[in-house]
TIRO-730680 format. One record per residue: residue in three letters; y, x, z of N, C-alpha, C, CB in turn. Coordinates in steps of 0.2 Angstrom, whole numbers, padded with zeros to 4 digits, always signed. Each point is the difference from the previous one (the first is absolute). Last residue first. Glycine has a CB too. Layout:
# residues N
ALAYXZYXZYXZYXZ
...
This chain:
# residues 344
ILE-0212+0021+0256+0001-0005+0006+0007+0002+0003-0013-0002+0003
GLU+0003+0015-0023+0001-0008-0001+0000-0006+0006-0007+0003-0011
GLU+0006+0023+0012+0004-0003-0005+0002-0007+0000-0004+0009-0005
PHE-0014+0001+0019+0006+0000+0002+0007-0002-0005-0007+0009+0008
THR-0016-0007-0017+0001-0007+0004+0007+0001+0004-0013-0002+0002
ALA+0008+0022-0014+0001-0007-0005+0001-0007+0004-0009+0006-0009
LEU+0002+0014+0022+0008-0001-0003+0001-0005-0004+0003+0011+0000
CYS-0026-0008+0006+0005-0003+0006+0009+0000-0002-0009+0006+0009
ALA-0008+0003-0024-0002-0007+0001+0006-0003+0006-0014+0002-0003
GLY+0013+0021-0001+0004-0003-0005-0001-0007+0000-0001+0011-0008
ILE-0011+0003+0023+0007-0001+0000+0004-0003-0004-0002+0008+0004
ALA-0021-0005-0008+0000-0005+0005+0009+0000+0002-0015+0002+0005
VAL+0007+0012-0022+0001-0007-0002+0000-0004+0007-0007+0001-0012
SER+0008+0022+0014+0007-0002-0004-0001-0006-0002+0002+0011-0005
PHE-0017+0003+0018+0003-0006+0003+0006-0002-0003-0005+0002+0010
ARG-0010+0018-0016-0004-0005+0001+0004-0008+0002-0009+0012+0004
TRP+0018+0010-0001+0002-0002-0008-0004-0006-0001+0002+0012-0007
GLU-0004+0002+0027+0006-0005-0001+0001-0003-0007+0005+0007+0008
LYS-0021+0010+0002-0003-0006-0003+0006-0005-0001-0012+0002+0005
GLY+0013+0019+0008-0002+0002-0009-0001-0005-0004-0005+0009+0002
ALA+0002-0013+0024+0004+0006-0003-0001+0003-0007+0000+0002+0011
LEU-0011-0020+0004+0004-0003-0005+0004+0007-0003+0000-0013+0007
ASN-0012+0016+0013-0005-0002-0005+0003-0004-0006-0008+0000+0009
GLU+0021+0006+0011-0002+0006-0004-0005-0001-0007+0001+0007+0012
THR+0016-0025-0005-0004+0003+0004-0003+0006-0004-0002-0011+0007
LEU+0024-0006-0008-0004+0003-0005-0005+0007+0004+0010-0004-0009
VAL+0002-0012+0022-0003-0003-0005-0003+0004-0006+0008-0008+0003
GLY+0005+0013+0019-0009-0001+0000-0002-0003-0006-0002-0002+0011
PRO+0027-0002-0005-0005+0006+0002-0006-0002+0000+0008+0004+0007
MET+0009-0017-0025-0002+0000+0008-0004+0006+0001+0000-0012+0001
ILE+0017+0011-0021-0009-0001+0002+0000+0001+0007-0005+0006-0010
THR+0025-0012-0011-0002+0001+0006-0006-0001+0004+0009-0001-0001
LEU-0002+0007-0025-0002-0005+0003+0000+0002+0009-0007-0005-0012
GLY+0010+0018-0009+0007-0005+0001-0002-0005+0005+0005+0001-0012
GLU-0025+0011+0001+0004+0003+0001+0007-0005+0001-0007+0010-0007
PHE-0017-0013+0004+0002-0001+0006+0008+0002+0000-0012+0001+0005
PRO-0003+0002-0022+0001-0006-0001+0004-0003+0006-0009+0000-0008
ASN+0007+0025-0007-0003-0003+0007+0003-0007+0002-0002+0012+0005
TRP-0006+0003-0027+0006-0003+0002-0004-0003+0006+0007-0002-0012
LEU-0014+0021-0009-0002-0006+0005+0008-0001+0003-0014+0005+0003
ASP+0015+0005-0029-0002+0002+0008-0002-0006+0005+0008+0009-0002
VAL+0000+0005-0024-0004-0006+0003-0002+0001+0007-0005-0002-0012
GLU+0022+0011-0009-0003+0000+0006-0002-0006+0002+0007+0009+0003
ILE-0007-0004-0028+0005+0001+0005-0003+0000+0007+0008-0007-0008
GLY-0019+0006-0015+0005+0005-0001+0005+0000+0006-0002-0002-0013
LEU-0019-0011+0006+0006-0003+0000+0006+0005-0001-0007-0009+0006
SER-0015+0015-0004+0001-0002-0005+0005-0004-0001-0010+0001+0000
SER+0005+0014+0019+0000+0002-0006+0002-0003-0006-0007+0004+0004
ALA+0006-0015+0017+0006+0004+0000+0000+0005-0008+0000-0001+0015
LEU-0019-0012-0009+0005-0005-0001+0008+0005-0001-0008-0011+0009
GLU-0012+0021-0002-0001-0002-0006+0005-0004-0002-0009+0001+0000
ASP+0009+0006+0022+0001+0007-0006+0000-0004-0007-0007+0011+0007
LEU+0001-0026+0011+0007+0002-0001+0002+0006-0004+0000-0004+0011
SER-0023-0001-0008+0003-0005-0003+0008+0000+0000-0011-0007+0003
ASN-0002+0024+0009-0001+0000-0007+0003-0006-0005-0011+0006+0005
ARG+0012-0005+0019+0004+0004-0003-0001+0000-0007+0002+0006+0009
SER-0007-0027+0007-0004+0006-0006+0005+0004-0002-0009-0007-0005
ALA+0014-0013+0018-0004+0007+0005-0001+0004-0005-0006-0006+0009
ALA+0014-0014-0018+0005+0005+0002-0003+0006+0004+0009-0010-0001
LEU-0022-0009-0008+0000+0006-0004+0007+0005+0001-0007-0007-0008
GLY+0005-0014+0020-0006+0004+0001+0000+0006-0004-0005-0010+0001
GLY+0028-0001+0005-0006-0003-0001-0005+0005-0001+0006-0011-0005
SER+0019+0016-0002-0002-0004+0006-0007-0002-0001+0012-0003+0002
VAL+0010+0019-0014-0006-0002+0001-0003-0004+0006+0000+0010-0007
TYR+0024-0003-0010-0004+0000+0007-0007-0004-0001+0013+0000+0007
VAL+0007+0014-0025-0006-0005+0001-0004+0001+0007-0001+0001-0014
LYS+0026+0007-0001-0006+0001+0006-0003-0006+0000+0005+0008+0009
VAL+0014-0005-0024-0001+0006+0003-0005+0001+0005+0011+0001-0003
VAL-0004-0015-0020-0003-0001+0006-0001+0006+0004-0006-0008-0004
HIS+0025-0002-0013-0006+0006+0000-0001-0001+0007+0004+0010-0008
CYS+0010-0027-0011+0000+0003+0006-0006+0006+0000+0005-0012+0005
ASN+0002-0009-0019+0004+0006-0001+0001+0005+0006+0007-0006-0007
GLU-0020-0016+0002+0004+0001+0006+0006+0006-0002-0011-0004+0009
HIS-0007+0000-0024+0002-0006+0001+0006-0001+0004-0010-0004-0002
ARG-0003+0024-0001+0004-0001-0006+0003-0007+0002-0008+0006-0009
GLU-0005+0002+0025+0005+0006+0001+0005-0003-0008-0009+0011+0007
VAL-0011-0024-0002+0007-0001+0006+0005+0004-0003-0007-0001+0011
PHE-0012+0006-0023+0002-0007-0002+0006-0001+0004-0011-0006-0002
ASP-0002+0024+0008+0004+0001-0006+0004-0007-0002-0009+0008-0003
ARG-0006-0008+0020+0005+0004+0004+0005+0001-0007-0008+0008+0011
SER-0012-0018-0016+0003-0005+0005+0007+0003+0001-0011-0002+0006
VAL-0005+0014-0016+0002-0004-0004+0006-0005+0003-0013+0001-0005
VAL+0000+0015+0018+0005+0003-0004+0003-0006-0005-0006+0011+0001
LEU-0012-0018+0012+0006+0001+0003+0005+0003-0003-0007+0001+0009
GLN-0013-0005-0019+0003-0006+0001+0006+0001+0004-0010-0007-0001
LYS-0005+0026-0001+0003-0002-0007+0005-0007+0001-0011+0007-0007
VAL-0002+0001+0025+0007+0003-0001+0003+0000-0006-0004+0008+0008
LEU-0017-0020-0003+0006-0003+0003+0006+0003+0000-0007-0005+0006
PRO-0013+0013-0016+0002-0006-0003+0006-0002+0004-0011-0003-0005
GLU+0002+0023+0013+0004+0001-0006+0001-0007-0004-0005+0012+0000
MET-0006-0009+0023+0007-0001-0001+0004+0001-0006-0002+0001+0010
VAL-0022+0003-0007+0001-0007+0003+0007-0001-0001-0009+0001+0009
GLU+0000+0019-0015-0003-0004-0003+0003-0008+0001-0009+0010+0001
THR+0015+0009+0012+0004+0000-0007-0003-0006-0005+0002+0013+0001
VAL-0011-0009+0022+0007-0002+0000+0003-0001-0007+0001+0006+0011
SER-0021+0006-0011-0001-0007+0002+0006-0004+0000-0009+0003+0007
GLN+0009+0020-0009-0002-0003-0005-0001-0008+0000-0003+0010-0002
SER+0010+0003+0022+0004+0000-0004-0001-0004-0007+0001+0010+0006
VAL-0012-0004+0015+0000-0006-0004+0003-0002-0004-0002-0003+0008
ASP-0008+0024+0010+0005-0001-0006-0003-0006-0003+0003+0012-0002
PHE-0005-0009+0028-0003+0001-0006+0007-0002-0006-0014-0004+0006
ALA+0019+0002+0016-0005+0005+0002-0003+0002-0007-0002-0005+0012
GLY+0020-0011-0006+0001+0005-0006-0006+0005+0002+0014-0001-0002
ASP-0006-0019+0015+0001+0007+0002-0001+0005-0005-0004-0003+0011
SER+0002-0020-0017+0006+0000+0005+0001+0008+0003-0002-0013+0004
ILE-0016+0005-0019+0006-0001-0004+0006+0001+0005-0006-0008-0008
ILE-0016+0011+0016+0002+0004-0004+0006-0001-0003-0010+0001-0001
GLY+0003-0017+0016+0001+0006+0004+0002+0006-0005-0009-0004+0009
GLU+0002-0018-0017+0006+0000+0002+0002+0007+0004-0002-0012+0000
ALA-0020+0011-0008+0005+0000-0005+0008-0001+0002-0010-0005-0007
THR-0008+0002+0023+0000+0007-0002+0005+0001-0006-0014+0001+0004
GLU+0009-0023+0002+0004+0004+0006+0001+0007-0001-0003-0008+0007
ARG-0011-0005-0022+0007-0001-0002+0004+0003+0006-0001-0010-0007
ASP-0020+0022+0000+0001-0007+0001+0007-0001+0002-0012-0003+0003
VAL+0001+0021-0021+0000-0001+0007+0002-0007+0001+0003+0011+0002
GLY-0007+0004-0023-0005-0003+0002+0000-0002+0008-0006+0006-0011
LEU+0021+0003-0007-0002+0005+0006-0006-0004+0003+0011+0006+0002
THR-0001-0017-0021+0000+0007-0001-0002+0004+0005+0009-0002-0008
GLU-0007-0021+0011-0005+0001-0005+0000+0007-0001+0001-0011-0005
ARG+0015+0006+0020-0007-0002+0003-0005+0001-0006+0005-0008+0009
VAL+0017+0010-0013-0001+0006+0002-0007-0001+0004+0014+0003+0001
ARG-0005-0022-0014-0001+0006-0004-0002+0007+0005+0009-0005-0010
ASP-0003-0015+0020-0006-0002-0003-0002+0007-0005+0004-0015+0000
LEU+0017+0014+0012-0007+0002+0004-0006-0001-0002+0006-0002+0007
LEU+0014-0003-0020-0001+0008+0000-0006+0001+0006+0015+0003-0003
THR-0009-0025-0001-0002+0003-0007-0001+0007+0001+0006-0008-0006
ASP+0002-0005+0024-0007-0001-0001-0002+0003-0006+0000-0012+0006
THR+0023+0012-0002-0004+0005+0005-0006+0000-0001+0007-0001+0007
GLY+0005-0011-0027+0001+0001+0007-0004+0006+0003+0005-0012+0000
VAL+0002-0003-0023-0003+0006+0002+0004+0001+0006-0003+0004-0012
ASP+0009-0022-0004-0006-0001+0001-0003+0007+0003-0001-0010-0010
PHE+0027+0002+0009-0006+0003-0004-0006+0001+0004+0007+0006-0007
ARG+0021-0016+0005-0006+0001+0004-0006+0002-0005+0005-0009+0009
ARG+0026+0008-0008-0007+0000-0003-0006+0001+0005+0006+0004-0011
ILE+0024-0007+0008-0007-0001+0005-0005-0001-0004+0005-0003+0009
LEU+0023+0009-0010-0007-0002-0004-0004+0001+0006+0002+0005-0014
ALA+0020-0004+0018+0001+0001-0006-0006-0002-0004+0008+0010+0002
LEU+0006-0014+0024-0007+0001-0005+0001-0001-0007-0005-0005+0010
VAL+0024+0016+0007-0002-0007-0003-0007+0001-0004+0013-0004-0002
GLY+0000+0023+0013-0002-0006+0005-0001-0006-0003+0005+0005+0007
LYS-0001+0013-0021+0007-0001+0004-0002-0007+0004+0010+0005-0010
ASN-0028-0003-0004+0006+0003-0002+0004-0002+0004-0002+0001-0010
PHE-0025+0000+0012+0005-0004+0002+0007+0005-0003-0007-0006+0011
LEU-0022+0000-0015+0006+0005-0001+0006-0004+0002-0006+0007-0010
VAL-0023-0007+0015+0006-0003-0001+0006+0005-0001-0005-0010+0008
PHE-0024+0004-0008+0005+0004-0002+0007-0003+0000-0008+0005-0006
THR-0018-0007+0016+0006-0005-0001+0004+0005-0001-0001-0010+0008
SER-0027+0008-0007+0006+0003+0001+0006-0003-0003-0006+0010+0000
ILE-0021-0017+0008+0007-0001-0004+0005+0004+0002-0003-0012-0001
ARG-0019+0012+0012-0002-0001-0006+0007+0000-0006-0011-0007+0007
ALA+0013+0013+0018-0007+0001-0003-0001-0001-0006-0002-0004+0009
GLY+0027+0010-0007-0005-0004+0005-0006+0001-0002+0007-0009+0002
PHE+0017+0022-0004-0007+0000-0002-0004-0005+0003+0002+0010-0003
ASP+0024-0008-0005-0006-0002+0005-0006+0001-0002+0007-0008+0004
ILE+0019+0019-0011-0007-0002-0002-0004-0001+0007+0001+0007-0013
VAL+0026-0005+0003-0004+0000+0006-0006-0003-0004+0009-0002+0011
GLY+0015+0015-0020-0006-0004+0000-0003+0000+0006-0003+0002-0012
VAL+0030+0002+0005-0005+0003+0002-0007-0006-0001+0008+0009+0008
SER+0022-0003-0014-0006-0003-0003-0007+0003+0003+0007-0001-0011
ASP+0018+0000+0023-0005+0004-0004-0004-0005-0003-0001+0008+0007
HIS+0019-0013+0008+0003+0002-0004-0006+0004-0006+0010+0000+0010
GLU-0016-0009+0011+0005-0005-0001+0002+0002-0007+0004-0003+0012
HIS-0020+0014+0004+0000+0001-0009+0004-0006-0002-0013+0006-0003
ARG+0008-0003+0027+0003+0007-0001+0001+0000-0009-0006+0007+0012
SER-0004-0027-0001+0007+0000+0001+0003+0008-0002-0003-0009+0010
GLY-0021+0004-0010+0004-0002-0006+0007+0000+0001-0007-0006-0003
LEU-0008+0010+0020+0001+0007-0004+0004-0002-0006-0011+0006+0004
GLY+0007-0027+0011+0000+0008+0003+0002+0005-0004-0009-0003+0005
HIS+0007-0020-0012+0004+0000+0006+0000+0006+0004-0003-0011+0001
VAL-0008+0008-0022+0006-0001-0001+0005+0000+0006-0005-0004-0010
PHE-0019+0007+0010+0004+0006-0002+0007-0001+0000-0009+0001-0007
CYS-0006-0018+0013+0002+0006+0006+0003+0006-0003-0010-0004+0007
THR+0005-0014-0022+0005-0002+0004+0001+0004+0006-0002-0011-0005
MET-0015+0016-0011+0006+0000-0002+0006-0002+0005-0007-0002-0011
THR-0016-0001+0017+0002+0007-0001+0007+0002-0002-0011+0001-0002
ALA+0002-0023+0001+0002+0002+0006+0002+0007+0001-0008-0008+0003
LEU+0001+0001-0024+0005-0002+0002+0002+0001+0006-0002-0007-0008
GLY-0019+0011+0003+0003+0004-0004+0008+0000+0001-0010-0001-0009
SER-0006-0015+0020+0000+0008+0002+0004+0004-0004-0011-0001+0003
VAL+0015-0026-0002-0005+0004-0002+0000+0007+0000-0002-0009-0008
GLU+0007-0012+0024+0004+0004-0002-0005+0004-0006+0007+0000+0012
LEU-0002-0022+0006-0006+0004-0003+0004+0003-0006-0011-0008+0004
SER+0017-0004+0022+0002+0000-0006-0007+0004-0003+0013+0000+0002
PHE-0015-0009+0019+0007-0003-0002+0002+0001-0007+0002+0003+0011
PRO-0023-0006+0010+0001+0002-0007+0008-0002-0002-0013-0001-0003
ALA+0006+0006+0029+0000-0006-0005+0001+0002-0008+0004-0008+0010
PRO-0014+0023+0013+0006-0002-0004-0001-0005-0005+0003+0012+0000
ARG-0013-0018+0019+0005+0004-0002-0003+0007-0002+0008-0006+0008
GLY-0019-0019-0011+0002+0003+0006+0006+0005-0003-0012+0000+0008
ALA-0007-0008-0024+0003-0003+0005+0003+0005+0005-0008-0010+0000
PRO-0003+0015-0021-0002-0007+0000+0005-0003+0006-0013+0002-0004
LEU+0014+0020-0012+0003-0001+0006-0001-0008+0001+0008+0010-0001
LEU-0018+0000-0017-0001+0004+0005+0004-0001+0005-0002+0007-0007
MET+0005-0020-0013-0007-0002+0005-0001+0006+0006-0006-0008-0012
VAL+0023+0011-0004+0003-0004+0004-0006-0001+0006+0010-0006-0009
ALA-0014+0016-0012+0002+0003+0005+0003-0002+0005+0000+0006-0008
ARG-0011-0018-0007-0005+0005+0002+0004+0005+0005-0007+0000-0011
ARG+0019-0016-0004-0004-0003+0006-0004+0003+0004+0001-0008-0006
ALA+0011+0019-0013+0004-0002+0006-0004-0004+0006+0010+0000-0009
GLU-0022+0003-0011+0001+0007+0003+0006-0001+0005-0004+0007-0011
ILE-0001-0026-0002-0006+0002+0004+0001+0007+0004-0007-0006-0010
GLU+0025-0002-0005-0002-0005+0006-0005+0003+0005+0003-0010-0008
PRO+0008+0027-0009-0004-0006-0001-0001-0002+0007-0005+0004-0010
VAL+0028+0007+0003-0006+0001+0001-0004-0005+0001+0004+0010+0004
ALA+0019+0000-0016-0004-0006+0000-0007+0002+0004+0006-0006-0012
VAL+0023+0013+0009-0008+0003+0003-0004-0007+0000+0004+0011+0009
ALA+0022+0001-0020-0004-0006+0002-0006+0002+0001+0007-0009-0005
LEU+0018+0018+0003-0006+0001+0000-0004-0005+0004+0004+0011-0002
VAL+0020-0007-0013-0003-0005+0004-0008+0004+0001+0008-0012-0004
ARG+0020+0016-0007-0009+0002+0000-0002-0004+0006+0001+0013-0005
SER+0020-0017-0013-0001-0001+0006-0008+0003+0001+0009-0010+0001
GLU+0010+0018-0019-0004-0004+0001-0002-0001+0009-0004+0003-0014
SER+0029+0001-0004-0007+0003+0005-0005-0004+0001+0008+0007+0005
LYS+0013-0014-0015-0004+0002-0004-0006+0003+0002+0008+0000-0007
GLY+0007-0013+0023+0001+0001-0006-0006+0002-0004+0010+0003+0004
HIS-0018+0001+0018+0008-0002-0001+0001+0000-0006+0005+0005+0008
GLY-0028-0005+0009+0003+0003-0007+0007-0005+0000-0012+0005-0007
GLU-0005+0006+0029+0004-0006-0003+0004+0002-0007+0000-0005+0012
SER-0024+0016+0001+0008-0001-0002+0003-0004-0003-0001+0008+0000
ILE-0021-0011+0011+0002+0008+0001+0007+0001+0000-0011+0004-0006
LEU-0004-0025+0014+0007+0001-0005+0000+0008+0001+0007-0011+0001
ARG-0030-0002+0003+0006+0002+0004+0005+0002-0006-0007+0005+0011
TYR-0018-0022-0008+0004+0004-0003+0007+0003+0005-0005-0007-0012
GLY-0022-0006+0012+0005+0001+0002+0005+0004-0005-0006-0002+0010
ILE-0018-0014-0006+0004+0005-0005+0007+0000+0003-0007-0003-0011
ARG-0022-0001+0015+0007-0001+0002+0004+0005-0003-0004-0005+0012
TYR-0017-0009-0024+0003+0006+0002+0006-0001+0005-0005+0004-0010
GLU-0008-0020-0001-0005+0004+0001+0003+0007+0003-0008-0007-0009
SER+0020-0011-0002-0003-0002+0006-0004+0004+0004+0002-0009-0005
PRO+0007+0014-0017+0003+0000+0006-0001-0001+0006+0006-0001-0007
ASP-0020+0005-0017+0002-0006+0005+0003+0002+0007-0011-0007-0006
GLU+0008+0023-0014-0002-0007-0002+0001-0006+0004-0007+0005-0005
VAL+0023+0018+0004-0006-0004+0003-0001-0006-0004+0002+0004+0011
GLY+0018+0011-0014-0006+0000-0004-0007-0002+0003+0005+0009-0006
MET+0020-0006+0013-0004+0004+0003-0007+0001-0006+0006-0005+0013
ASN+0014-0008-0017+0000+0007-0002-0007+0004+0003+0014-0001+0000
GLN-0008-0022+0007-0002+0000-0007-0001+0007-0003+0006-0011-0001
VAL+0003+0009+0022-0006-0002+0001-0004+0001-0007+0004-0008+0009
VAL+0019+0010-0006-0004+0006+0002-0007-0001+0000+0008+0003+0007
LYS+0011-0017-0015-0004+0002-0006-0005+0006+0005+0011-0003-0012
GLY+0006-0010+0023-0006-0005-0002-0004+0004-0006+0007-0011+0003
GLU+0012+0022+0004-0005-0001+0006-0005-0004-0001+0008+0003+0007
ALA+0011-0002-0024-0006+0007+0001-0005-0001+0005+0009+0007-0003
ALA+0007-0023+0004-0005-0001-0007-0003+0006-0001+0007-0008-0007
GLU+0007+0006+0026-0005-0005+0001-0004+0001-0007+0006-0009+0008
ASP+0007+0030-0006+0002-0006+0001-0005-0003+0000+0009+0001-0003
PHE+0001+0023+0002-0007-0003+0001+0002-0007+0003-0008+0012+0002
HIS+0024+0002-0020-0001-0002+0009-0007-0003-0001+0013-0003+0005
GLY-0011+0019-0027+0005-0003+0005-0002-0003+0007+0005-0003-0010
PRO-0026+0006-0006+0008+0001-0002+0004-0003+0004-0003+0000-0009
PHE-0022+0009+0017+0005-0006-0004+0007+0001+0000-0008-0008+0005
SER-0019+0021+0000+0007+0000-0001+0002-0005-0002+0000+0010-0001
MET-0021-0001+0017+0003-0003-0005+0006+0000+0000-0007-0005-0001
LEU-0016+0017+0011+0007+0001+0000+0003-0003-0006+0000+0009+0006
LYS-0025-0014+0007+0004+0001-0006+0007+0001+0002-0006-0007-0007
ILE-0022+0005+0016+0008+0001+0001+0003+0002-0007-0002+0004+0011
ILE-0021-0016+0000+0002+0002-0006+0007+0001+0003-0007-0006-0010
ALA-0020+0008+0019+0008-0003+0001+0004+0002-0005+0000+0002+0011
LYS-0023+0004-0006+0001-0006-0004+0006-0002+0000-0010-0004+0003
GLU+0004+0021+0013-0002+0002-0007+0000-0004-0005-0006+0005+0005
GLY+0015-0002+0020+0001-0005-0006-0002+0003-0007+0009-0005+0007
GLU-0007+0013+0017+0000+0004-0005+0002-0005-0005-0009+0010+0004
ILE+0017-0017+0020-0007+0001-0003+0003+0004-0007-0007-0013+0006
ALA+0018+0006+0019+0000+0002-0007-0005+0001-0002+0009+0004+0001
LEU+0005-0018+0019-0006+0001-0003+0001+0005-0006-0005-0012+0004
SER+0018+0006+0020+0002+0000-0007-0006+0003-0003+0012+0001+0002
ALA-0010-0015+0022-0002+0006-0004+0001-0001-0008-0008+0002+0009
TYR+0016-0010+0019-0001-0002-0007-0002+0006-0004+0006-0010+0002
HIS-0001+0012+0022+0000-0007-0001-0003-0001-0007+0009-0002+0008
GLY-0018+0025+0001+0008-0003-0002-0002-0008+0000+0005+0010-0009
LYS-0022+0011+0017+0001-0008-0002+0007-0003+0000-0010-0002+0005
LEU+0000+0024-0001+0002-0002-0007+0001-0006-0001-0005+0008-0004
ARG-0003+0003+0024+0007+0002-0001+0002-0002-0008+0000+0011+0010
PRO-0022-0019+0000+0007-0003+0002+0007+0004-0002-0007-0005+0009
PRO-0015+0006-0025+0001+0003+0006+0007-0005+0003-0005+0013-0004
LEU-0008-0024-0015+0004+0005+0000+0000+0003+0008+0008-0004-0010
VAL-0025-0009-0009+0001+0001+0008+0006+0006+0000-0013-0005+0004
LEU+0004-0013-0024+0003+0006+0001+0002+0001+0008+0004+0000-0012
PRO-0023-0016-0001+0007+0000+0003+0001+0007+0002+0000-0012+0004
PRO-0017+0005-0024+0001+0003+0006+0007-0001+0004-0008+0009-0006
ILE-0003-0024-0016+0005+0005+0002+0000+0003+0007+0006-0006-0008
GLU-0022-0007-0012+0002+0000+0007+0004+0006+0002-0010-0006+0001
GLY+0014-0008-0025-0005+0004+0004+0001+0000+0007-0003+0007-0009
PRO+0017-0016-0011+0001+0005+0005-0006+0004+0004+0009-0007+0000
SER-0012-0003-0025+0001-0003+0007+0002+0006+0004-0009-0011-0002
GLU+0004+0016-0020+0004-0006-0001+0001-0003+0006-0003-0002-0011
SER-0004+0028+0005-0002-0006+0002+0006-0005+0000-0010+0004+0007
SER+0013+0020-0011-0004-0005-0006-0001-0007+0003-0006+0010-0004
GLU+0011+0008+0020+0005-0003-0004+0000-0005-0007+0005+0010+0005
ASP-0023-0005+0017+0002+0003-0006+0005-0004-0003-0009+0005-0002
PRO+0009-0004+0028-0003-0002-0006+0001+0002-0006+0000-0008+0005
MET+0005+0023+0018+0002-0007-0003-0004-0001-0007+0012+0001+0006
GLU-0012+0015+0017-0006-0002-0005+0003-0006-0004-0010+0005+0008
LEU+0025+0013+0007-0004-0006+0001-0003-0001-0007+0007-0006+0009
PRO+0002+0029+0003+0001-0005-0004-0005-0006+0000+0005+0010-0006
PRO+0006+0006+0027-0004+0000-0005+0001-0006-0005-0007+0005+0008
LEU+0030+0005+0002-0007-0005+0003-0005+0002-0005+0006-0010+0006
ILE+0018+0023+0001-0005-0001-0005-0006-0002+0002+0006+0009-0005
ASP+0021-0011+0016-0007+0002-0001-0003-0001-0006-0001-0003+0011
ALA+0026+0001+0005-0003+0001-0007-0008+0003+0001+0013+0003-0006
ALA+0012-0015+0019-0006+0003+0000-0003+0000-0005-0001-0002+0010
LEU+0024-0003-0006-0003+0000+0007-0007+0002+0000+0006-0007+0003
VAL+0018+0010-0019-0008+0000+0000-0003+0000+0008+0000+0008-0013
SER+0025-0018+0002-0004+0006+0004-0006-0001-0001+0007+0002+0009
VAL+0020-0008-0019-0008-0002-0001-0003+0005+0005+0000-0005-0013
GLU+0026-0006+0011-0005+0006+0002-0007-0002-0001+0009+0006+0009
ASP+0011-0020-0011-0002+0004-0006-0004+0006+0001+0010-0005-0005
ASN-0011-0015+0022+0006-0001-0005-0002+0005-0004+0009-0003+0007
ASN-0028+0006+0002+0005-0003+0005+0006+0001-0002-0007+0003+0009
LYS-0021-0003-0016+0006+0000-0003+0006-0003+0004-0006+0000-0012
ARG-0020+0011+0010+0004-0005+0005+0006+0001-0003-0006+0001+0013
MET-0022+0007-0018+0007+0001-0001+0004-0006+0004-0003+0006-0012
ARG-0024+0006+0007+0005-0005+0003+0006+0002+0000-0008-0005+0007
VAL-0014+0011-0022+0006+0002+0004+0004-0006+0002+0000+0011-0007
ALA-0025-0003-0006+0004-0005+0003+0006+0004+0005-0011-0008+0000
ASN-0012+0011-0020+0006+0003+0003+0005-0004+0003-0001+0007-0007
ILE-0026-0006+0001+0006-0006+0001+0005+0005+0003-0008-0012+0002
GLY-0013+0021-0019+0003-0002+0008+0006-0005+0000-0003+0013+0004
THR-0010-0005-0025-0003+0005+0005+0003-0002+0008-0001+0010-0011
THR+0007-0024-0007-0008+0000+0000-0003+0005+0004+0001-0004-0011
GLY+0024-0009+0017-0003+0004-0005-0008+0000-0001+0009+0007+0003
ILE+0014-0021+0006-0008-0001-0001-0003+0004-0005+0002-0010+0004
ASP+0020+0009+0012-0001+0004-0006-0008-0001-0001+0011+0010+0002
ILE+0009-0021+0015-0007+0001+0000-0001+0001-0008-0004-0009+0011
GLY+0025+0008+0008-0002+0000-0007-0006+0002-0001+0010+0002-0002
VAL+0002-0015+0023-0004+0005-0002-0001+0000-0007-0006+0000+0011
PHE+0028-0010+0006-0006+0000-0006-0004+0006-0001+0007-0007-0006
ASP+0015-0006+0020-0006+0004+0002-0005-0002-0005+0003+0002+0012
SER+0018-0014-0012+0002+0008-0001-0007+0004+0001+0014-0001+0005
PRO-0004-0026-0011-0006+0003+0004+0003+0009-0004-0013-0013+0000
ARG+0033-0005+0007-0006+0001-0006-0004+0004+0003+0007-0001-0011
ARG+0009-0018+0020-0002+0007+0003-0005+0001-0005+0003+0000+0014
LYS+0008-0019-0018+0005+0005+0002-0001+0006+0002+0004-0008+0003
PHE-0016-0007-0022+0000+0001+0008+0006+0005+0001-0015+0000+0002
ARG+0008-0005-0025+0005-0005+0004-0001+0000+0008+0000-0009-0011
LYS-0011+0024-0003+0007+0001-0002+0004-0005+0003-0003+0004-0011
MET-0021-0007+0010+0003+0006+0006+0006+0001-0002-0010+0007+0002
LEU+0000-0021-0017+0000-0003+0008+0003+0004+0004-0010-0007-0001
GLU+0006+0016-0020+0007-0004+0000+0000-0004+0006+0000-0001-0012
THR-0020+0014+0010+0007+0003+0000+0006-0002-0001-0006+0006-0004
LEU-0015-0019+0002+0001+0003+0008+0007+0005+0000-0015-0001+0003
SER+0015-0019-0023-0005+0007+0003+0002+0001+0007+0000+0006-0012
ILE+0002-0031+0001+0005+0007+0002-0006+0005+0003+0013-0007+0004
MET-0018-0014-0024-0001+0003+0007+0004+0004+0002-0011-0001-0001
């Protein structure tokens, strides 16, 4: 069966009006974007209330409430992004040229018991020649998680077009924007999701490592709530505005993660004969100065936020006052759209 993406490629006029939808636990981050030739413009952006989704441990999709978008966000198609707690992401290496024989091994190397229960895709990161290796980034998303996401848009506009794992969407956003400044450097990017954090290292613009950890913003929020006896909303405010000293909670939550980040960084530096000069951070914990300081101290390098809108043409009135300082929340939605534009 031909995919919708392949079908669109055959059209003389390809779709150009998309809304990236980051389905988060604390809100729906949406960005409407349009591509005209090589220029990408941002038409609208907003943070919408979260939806009550079924328990992810359920074996059936359950009742999915339809997502109602305001008119300004209704692109023709939607690029959806989910955290994908049960998704499998692997950076694979194959000797020499990536041929049909190697392609046939991608699904096999994902290590899933029943491939029919997953939606599996891959992208060639670098083509090997001679004795050099080809690198392939492969992703497997459980079919049930994908169905739940698509069911958010049951009819009308926008129509579901693509599905992305949020951590990877953030990396796409970085590569298309700030990453262009580091084509000759080695840099890291961390995306802090609600329950999953994704760590990626690029060496001279090429993906060198990707790892996911079962530590996210919710982990720190739960610790602050227990320590101070406050509700979730108050904990979010404490983490972002620094009104209370929560450095001890941050250290306890971040320590196991930071140790793994250091190991990953050291491995890439030895294997690639490089030196990581900076790490950029996005996601919920990016709002915590304590978290950034903890990372910088442990890694011994500069750690900073980044603006996902950098390098894009932004239409007047998009970044309203209520979004000021929250630009980092849109890295996933922007990345989901940019990934789709790459494919069509």
